[in-house]
N, C-alpha and C positions, 0 to 999 in steps of 0.2 A: 265727152271723151275726145282727145285729139286724134285727127286722122292724119298720121304722119308716118311715112315709111323710113325716115331717117333713123339711123342707129346711133344711140347716145351711150357714151361711157361715163362712168363716175368713179372718182378716186376720193376716198375719205369717208369713214363711217363713225365720226365722233358724235358728240351731242347734237351738233348742228347738221352734219352731213347726212346722217341716217334719215332724219325727218324731211330734209330738203329733197333727197333722192326719192323718198317714199311718195312725195307729192307729184313728182314727175311720173312715176309708175302709175299712180292713180289717175293721172291726167291722160293716160293712154300711150305714153312713149315707150318705145322699145329700149330698155335700159340694161346695160351690162355693168356690173359693179366689181371693183377690186378694193380690198382693204388689207392692210398689213396683218391684222388679226382677222382671219377669215370668218371665225365664228360670230363676230359682231355684225357681219353683213348677211349671214345666212337667213335670219328672220325675214329679210326683205324678199326672199324668194317666194314666200307665201303670197306676196302681193303681185308677183309676176316678174320680178327682176331676175336676170341671169347673174349668177355669182361666178366670177372667173378666178382661175388659180394664179395667173401671171399677168404682170403689167403689159407684156407683149400681146396678150389677148385683146387689149383695147386699141391696138394700133390701127385696126381696120374700121373703127367707128367713124361716123361723119363729124360728130361734135363730142369733145371730151371735156367734162366738168371736173373740177378739183376743189377741195377745201381741206387744207391741212394746217398744222399748227404754226409753221414758220417758214421763212424763205428757204433755208437749207433743206427742209423736208420737200418743198415743191421742186427744188433743183434735183433732189434724189429721185423722185418718182418720174420726172421728165427725162433727166439726163444721166442718172446714175447707171451703174453697171447693168442693172436689170430694168432700167427706165423705159418708158414708152418710146421715146425718140431713139434711144440707143439701140433698142431691139427691134424697132419697127421697120427698119430698112427704108425702102422708098414708099411704103404704104403707111401714111400717117393721117390723123384726123385733119380735116380742112380748117377747123376752128377749135382752138383751145380756149376754155372759159375758166378763169380761176376766181373763186369766191373767198379765198383766204385773205387774211389781213397781214400783209408783208410790207417791207420797206420799198420806197420808190426805186432806189438803186437796184434792188434785187429784181424788181419787176422789169426794169429797163433791160437788164442782162438777159432775162428769160425771153423777152420779146425779140431781142436781136437774134438769139440763137434759133428761135422758131421761124423767124423770117427767112433765115438762111436755108431752112428746110422747106420753105414754101407754105407755111401754115400761118394763119392769122391768130392773134392773141387778144382776147377780151378780158379786161379786169372787171369783175363784178362783185366787190365786197358787199356784205349785207349788214343790215341794222336790225338787231333783235336777238332772241335766244330760242332755245328749243320750244318753250311754251308759246312764244310768239308765232313760231312756224306753225304749230298745231292749230292755233286759233285763226290762222290765215291773215296775220297782220305783219308778216315780214316784208321789208322793203329792200331795195338794192340800188346801187349807183354803178354806172358802167362807163367804160371808156375803151377806145381802140378804134379800128377802122369802122366807119359807120355802116357800110354795107354788111360787114360781118356781124355787127351788133344787131341790125334789123333781122338778120337770118335767125339769130338765137333769142331774140327778144321774147317771143311767145314761150319759149322754154323757161327762161328766167322768171317770167310772170307766173308760171305754174307753181313755183315755190316762193315767189315774192309778189303775191297779188296786191299788196298794199300800194305798190308802184315801183317802177324801174325808171330811174332818171339817167338819161344819156347826157354826159357832160363834155364830150369831145374826144379828141385823139389821145394817143399815148397813155400816160399813167395818171391822168387827171382824176380818175376814180379813186386811186390810192390817196391822193392829196385830200379829196373830200372825206375819205374814211378817217384819215388822221385828224382832220379838223373836227369831225363828228366826235371822235374819242376825246379830244381836248375839251370840247363843250360838255361832254358827259362828265368828265372829271370836275369841271368848274361847277356844274349843277349839283353834283354830289357834295362837294365841299361847301357850297353856299347853303344847301338844304340842311346839312348837318349843323352848320354854325347858327343859322337863324332859328332852327327848331330848338337847339339846346339853349340859346339865348332866351327865347320866350319861355321855355320850360323853367329855366333857372329863376326867372322873374315871377313864376307862379302860374303860368298858363299851361293847362294840360296839353300834352303833345297832340292827342287826337283832335282837340278843339282847334288848335292852331292850324293843323294840316287840313282840317275841314274847311276853315276859312280860306286858306290858300287855294285849295282845289275848287272852291265855288267861285273864285274870282278869275280875272283875266290871266293870272300867272299860273293857273292850274294846267296840268298836262298829263298825258298817259304815265309819264315817269313819276311825277310827284304823287299821282293817285295810287301808284303801286306802293309807295312808302306809307301812305295813309291806310291802305288795306292790309298792310303787313304788321311789322313789329310795333308800329306807333298807334295801332288801333286799340282803344281802351274804352271801357265804360266809365264815363266821367263821374257817375254817382259813387262808385267804389274806388276812385283813384286816390292813391297815396301820393305824398310829395315825391317828385321824381318821375311820375307818370306810370307807376306800376300798380295795378288793381290789387286790393287785399286778397280777393278770392283766388287770384292767380299765383299767390306766393306759396301755396301748398301743392306739391306734386300730385299726379294722378294716383300714385301708390300710397298717398297719405303721409309721406315724410315731409320734412321742411327743407329739402335740398334747394328748392327754388328760392326760398327766403334767404338762405345762406348765400346763394350766388348773387342775389340782389344786394344784400348787405355788403358783399365783397366789392361789387361794382360801385356802390356808393362810397366806400372807403377809398377805392382807387381814384374816383373822381375828385374826392376831397383832397387827396394828396396832389393830384394834378393841378387843382385850383391853387393850392398853396404855393406850388412851384411855378405858377404862372405859365403852365404848359398847355392850356386849353386851346390849342391850335386846331386846325382841321384834322390833323392826324391824331392828336391827343383826344379830341372829341370822338373821333371814329372808334378809338380804342375803348374809351370809357363807356360810350353808349352801346357798344356791341351791336350796332345796326348794320345789317347787310342788305342794302337796297338791290343788289344784283345777285341772283342765285348762282 
């Protein structure tokens, strides 16, 4: 448990925010939480967090974390009519830490306005999802004043134990997250294309992904694909990678078979039109690698 007398604030109780904040509480931090829909934050009180009614209630914390959907949302909770900075007067958090994924330009504007009020701003976007957080495998990249980062580094590590990479001043962490997401898109596109290519030539999907993951190109991400929709028992596999016993629904009807046949017809139409691009393949395969 952390031995820390600092008061921590948290804004945002979405899929990511709740689990991240929960890990801070369980690490022993004194955490106060605000969320637009208060009921979503209330379960965290059982773990020891304080649920506040107004953003102004967070103005007196030492460090304020946030994770929201987009740049305008961050601007609203900081500088809006009821925002922390607007209502906080001269008493504001010394350090603001934002874990959202927002544009570089938006982050620059936030940093400038916080600096005018005497507060430091740390960008700390994360890599992962709610399941990754719960399994203790979330990671983060951070940028901003190094002294401020070092002060909050243990807090970030509480919810991102996989590692926190400090990359420098300003908005460099935002740049890293953009590059991260571009790479994610490229990996998704390539994995779909090569899996459908080998499957179309007769290779069972599960077998190809097993080969891929056992080699040097395997990764946590490709392994998730193999463990999900592409996992099949090769002995019962039909052409197209769907096992025969999996075509009948649990309730005994043949809805699954009809859906499979519809997917096959859609793929055939796509093939005839020459549309089997990454987007077309994604549509035909109905593969969802990211929950």
